[in-house]
Each structure stands twice: as structure tokens, then as C-alpha cells.
C-alpha positions in Angstrom: 6.1 -22.8 16.2 7.9 -19.8 14.7 6.0 -17.4 16.8 6.7 -19.3 19.9 10.4 -19.4 19.1 10.3 -15.6 18.4 8.8 -15.0 21.8 11.4 -17.2 23.5 14.3 -15.4 21.8 13.0 -12.1 22.9 12.3 -13.2 26.4 15.8 -14.8 26.6 17.3 -11.4 25.8 15.2 -9.6 28.4 15.9 -12.3 31.0 19.6 -12.1 30.4 19.7 -8.3 30.8 17.6 -8.5 34.0 19.5 -11.4 35.6 22.9 -9.9 34.8 21.9 -6.4 35.9 22.7 -4.9 32.5 20.0 -2.3 32.4 22.0 0.2 34.5 25.0 -0.3 32.3 22.8 0.1 29.2 21.4 3.4 30.6 24.9 4.6 31.4 26.1 3.7 27.8 23.2 5.7 26.2 23.7 8.6 28.6 27.4 8.9 27.8 26.9 8.8 24.0 27.6 12.3 22.5 24.5 14.1 21.2 26.5 14.9 18.0 26.9 11.2 17.3 23.2 10.6 17.7 22.4 13.5 15.5 24.8 12.2 12.7 23.2 8.8 12.9 19.7 10.2 12.9 20.6 12.3 9.8 21.8 9.1 8.1 18.6 7.3 8.9 16.6 10.3 7.5 18.5 10.2 4.3 17.9 6.5 4.0 14.2 7.1 4.4 14.3 9.6 1.6 16.1 7.1 -0.7 13.5 4.4 0.1 10.8 6.9 -0.8 12.6 7.6 -4.1 12.5 3.9 -4.8 8.7 3.8 -4.3 8.2 7.0 -6.3 10.3 5.6 -9.1 8.3 2.4 -9.5 4.9 4.0 -9.0 5.7 7.3 -10.7 2.6 7.1 -13.0 0.3 6.5 -10.1 2.1 9.0 -7.8 1.9 11.7 -10.4 4.8 13.7 -8.7 3.5 13.2 -5.2 6.9 12.4 -3.6 5.6 13.6 -0.2 2.9 10.9 -0.3 5.5 8.2 -1.1 7.6 9.5 1.8 4.7 9.2 4.2 4.0 5.6 3.0 7.6 4.6 3.5 7.8 6.2 7.0 4.6 4.7 8.3 5.4 1.3 6.8 8.9 1.4 8.3 7.5 2.3 11.7 5.0 -0.5 11.5 7.6 -3.1 10.5 9.8 -2.1 13.5 6.9 -2.1 16.0 4.3 -4.7 15.0 5.4 -8.3 16.0 5.9 -11.1 13.5 6.4 -8.8 10.5 2.8 -7.9 10.7 3.7 -4.3 9.8 4.5 -5.3 6.3 0.8 -5.2 5.5 0.9 -1.4 5.9 2.7 -1.1 2.5 0.1 -2.6 0.2 -2.8 -1.0 2.3 -1.3 2.5 2.0 -0.5 2.1 -1.7 -4.1 1.1 -2.3 -5.5 4.0 -0.3 -3.3 6.7 -1.8 -2.7 5.5 -5.4 -5.4 2.9 -5.9 -2.8 0.3 -6.5 -4.2 -3.3 -6.8 -3.4 -5.5 -3.9 -1.6 -8.1 -6.0 0.6 -5.5 -7.6 1.4 -3.9 -4.3 2.3 -7.2 -2.6 4.5 -8.3 -5.5 6.3 -4.9 -5.3 6.9 -5.4 -1.6 8.3 -8.9 -2.3 10.7 -7.5 -4.9 11.8 -4.7 -2.6 12.6 -7.2 0.1 14.5 -9.4 -2.3 16.5 -6.4 -3.6 17.3 -5.6 0.1 18.4 -9.1 0.8 20.6 -9.3 -2.4 22.3 -6.0 -1.6 23.0 -6.8 2.0 24.3 -10.3 1.2 26.6 -8.9 -1.5 27.9 -6.2 0.8 28.5 -8.8 3.6 30.4 -11.1 1.2 32.5 -8.2 0.0 33.7 -7.0 3.4 33.4 -9.9 5.7 36.8 -10.6 7.3 38.5 -14.0 6.9 36.6 -15.2 3.8 38.7 -17.0 1.1 38.9 -15.0 -2.1 37.3 -17.8 -4.1 34.3 -17.9 -1.7 34.0 -14.2 -1.6 34.0 -13.8 -5.4 31.8 -16.9 -6.0 29.2 -15.8 -3.5 29.0 -12.3 -4.9 28.7 -13.7 -8.5 25.9 -16.1 -7.3 24.0 -13.2 -5.7 24.3 -11.0 -8.8 23.3 -13.9 -11.1 20.2 -14.7 -9.0 19.2 -11.0 -8.9 19.7 -10.8 -12.7 17.8 -14.1 -13.6 14.8 -13.8 -11.3 13.1 -10.9 -12.9 13.7 -12.3 -16.4 12.2 -15.6 -15.3 9.1 -13.8 -14.0 8.6 -12.0 -17.4 8.8 -15.2 -19.4 5.6 -16.3 -21.1 3.9 -19.0 -19.0 0.6 -20.9 -18.9 0.1 -20.9 -15.1 -3.3 -19.2 -15.4 -4.5 -22.4 -17.2 -3.7 -24.7 -14.3 -5.5 -25.3 -11.1 -6.8 -22.7 -8.6 -3.5 -22.4 -6.7 -1.4 -22.4 -9.9 -3.6 -19.7 -11.3 -3.1 -17.6 -8.2 0.6 -18.0 -8.3 0.5 -17.1 -12.0 -1.2 -13.8 -11.1 1.4 -13.1 -8.4 4.2 -13.9 -10.9 2.7 -11.5 -13.4 2.5 -8.8 -10.8 6.1 -9.5 -9.8 7.2 -9.1 -13.4 5.3 -5.8 -13.5 7.2 -4.5 -10.5 10.6 -5.5 -11.8 9.8 -3.8 -15.1 8.6 -0.4 -13.8 11.5 0.5 -11.5 14.0 2.4 -13.7 16.6 3.0 -11.0 15.4 0.5 -8.4 18.9 -1.1 -7.9 20.5 2.4 -7.6 18.1 3.5 -4.9 18.5 0.1 -3.1 22.3 0.2 -3.1 22.3 3.9 -2.0 19.8 3.3 0.8 21.7 0.4 2.2 25.0 2.1 1.9 23.7 5.1 3.9 21.8 3.0 6.4 24.7 0.7 7.2 27.1 3.6 7.4 24.8 5.3 10.0 24.5 2.2 12.1 28.3 1.5 11.8 29.1 5.0 12.9 26.9 4.8 16.0 28.2 1.3 16.9 31.8 2.5 16.5 31.0 5.4 18.9 29.3 3.1 21.4 32.2 0.7 21.3 35.0 3.3 21.1 36.3 1.2 18.1 37.0 1.8 14.4 34.2 2.2 11.8 35.2 -1.1 10.3 34.3 -2.9 13.5 31.1 -1.0 13.7 30.3 -2.0 10.1 30.8 -5.7 11.0 28.2 -5.4 13.8 25.8 -3.5 11.6 26.0 -6.1 8.9 25.5 -8.9 11.4 22.4 -7.2 12.7 20.9 -6.7 9.3 21.8 -10.3 8.1 19.9 -11.6 11.1 16.8 -10.1 9.6 17.0 -12.7 6.8 16.6 -15.6 9.2 13.2 -17.4 9.1 12.7 -16.9 12.8 12.7 -13.4 14.2 12.3 -12.1 17.7 9.3 -9.9 18.6 10.0 -6.6 16.8 13.4 -8.1 16.0 14.5 -8.1 19.6 16.9 -11.0 20.3 17.9 -11.9 16.8 19.1 -8.4 15.9 21.3 -8.2 19.0 22.6 -11.8 18.6 23.5 -11.2 14.9 25.4 -8.0 15.8 27.2 -9.6 18.8 28.2 -12.7 16.8 29.6 -10.5 14.0 31.6 -8.5 16.5 33.2 -11.6 18.1 36.0 -12.0 15.5 37.0 -8.4 16.1 37.7 -9.0 19.8 34.4 -7.7 21.2 33.0 -10.1 23.8 29.5 -11.4 23.3 28.1 -9.6 26.4 29.4 -6.2 25.2 28.2 -6.9 21.7 24.7 -7.6 23.0 24.7 -4.4 25.1 25.7 -2.0 22.3 23.5 -3.8 19.8 20.5 -3.3 22.0 21.3 0.4 22.4 21.5 0.7 18.6 18.3 -1.2 18.1 16.4 1.0 20.6 17.7 4.1 18.7 16.7 2.7 15.3 13.2 2.0 16.6 13.0 5.4 18.2 13.9 7.1 14.9 11.5 5.1 12.9 8.6 5.5 15.4 9.1 9.3 15.6 9.3 9.6 11.8 6.2 7.3 11.4 4.2 9.3 13.9 5.1 12.6 12.2 4.1 11.2 8.8 0.8 10.0 10.2 0.1 13.4 11.8 1.0 15.1 8.5 -1.5 12.8 6.7 -4.2 13.7 9.1 -3.6 17.4 8.8 -3.8 17.1 5.0 -7.0 15.2 5.2 -8.6 17.8 7.5 -7.5 20.8 5.5 -9.9 20.2 2.5 -12.7 19.4 5.0 -12.1 22.7 6.8 -12.2 24.5 3.4 -15.5 22.9 2.5 -17.0 23.9 5.9 -16.0 27.5 5.4 -17.7 27.6 2.1 
């Protein structure tokens, strides 16, 4: 059912653009965007990729043994797969790549990915509550406190002694996952620092490009960027995020006087740029990995 809804959401976006003749307007919008604005946004995305790689390197520093470049390749390929493969299927790339490069057990890698995504969600929700316009002060403060408290309590709950391994088959499996989750939260020394820095840079880059596309202030662009990222938390996602990403951004832009049609148009342009950046970076990382694998083989052949 979720996959059917995801396809429907994406097809609805495509149908609306085709029926309303929006493709020419979208092409004109992209064509008129200054190259300098695209370059600044791309540099911001590149910095956010490096910060994500630092988060992986920090947690798996003993396995990585200083191989930051390998951590960066894992992040770039994983990020590209998440943006391209439908129904979040690209998430599987992270544990697979960790296992191939560092020998990380599957349970440990999956628990690490879950913790990464929870950290992402906590930071984005806290930022949204902090800057969202029109929220009462009590709701803003209470929401941020609730997010911080949950982020603080969850790892400590996972580390508590438990007897889940003594229960039934499923309870024992969840017990192993809980132990792996506790391991992930214990090993990242600066995980929250990298997460906050990554999202600050990523949202700033998206806000900048949205503000240029709209010809509006950076604050309005930030509202659209937050709306797009918050849509990623929804249980139902469009194929490769198309549909939900645009709707989230357009809905967040409405209170700032940007009509829904314009919001969808600029959000789609931003989304296409995000996917282009992640795809190019992922392809370069994959090619770099292939060249590194072939180099030792060539050396052996020469010998």
C-alpha cells in the first residue's frame, strides 16, 4: 500500500507539470539561474558530504584506521543510492559498503545507520521548531525540550542491562539489534557535532539556492528547505522522494506569500539539482574505488 501511494504521489506531480505546461517554465527557471549560485550551492553540498564522512570516520575510526577517503566514498555512494533507488532501497548500500571495506558486522552497520537517521531527524525537528514562524513560544520551547530529551534518553535506554536474549526468537533478535544500537551510540565521540554541522551546511545551501530561484530572502528559502527535509520523515515517500519533497517545500513556503504552484516549481528545480550533485559525486566515488582496485592488480601483473 505504501509503495502504491508513493507511485501515485510521484505520478501526480508529473501529471500536474505536464497538464499545466510547467516544463517550459521549469526549464526557463533553471536556465536563468546564475552559475555562481549553482556553484555556491554545490560547494555547500560538497562540504556537507565531507561532514557526513567525518561522522562515519568518527564512529568507525578503529576499523577505518585513518582511511578517511574510504569513508567519503561510502558516504557518497550511499547518498547517491538513497536519492536514486526507489522506496529507500538505497539505504542498503551503507551496511554493504561498511562490510566490504571494514568487515563491519551487518547488525552493527544497520544499527549505526538507524542511529544516524535518528540523529538526522532529531536535528531537523529541533531546527524546524526553533525557526518555524508563528509558533507560540511555549510550543517552540516545549517541542525542542522534548526532542532533546528523547535524543538524550534513547541511547541510555539502549545501554541498560536487559535480558532480551533470554526471550523468544524475535525478542532475542531485537536484543541483538538493541546491543548493536548501544554500540553505535557509544563509539561516536563527536556524532552530534558532525550531525549539527552537516545539517546546518546542507540546509544553508538549499536555502541559498531556493532564495535565488524565488528572488526572495534567505529566511524564506530556509523555510522551503526545512519543509522539504521534514517531508522526508513522513512514512510515505514519493519515488526517489519526488512528490513529497516538492509538496513539503511548497507547503512551508505558503505562509511566506509564495503560492503553491510557484513553490512546487522551485522545489522541483532544487530537487533535480540535489539529485544531480549526489549522482555525480556518487559516480566519481565509484570510479575512484574501481581505479584503486585495479591499481594493485596492475602492479601484480607487472611483477
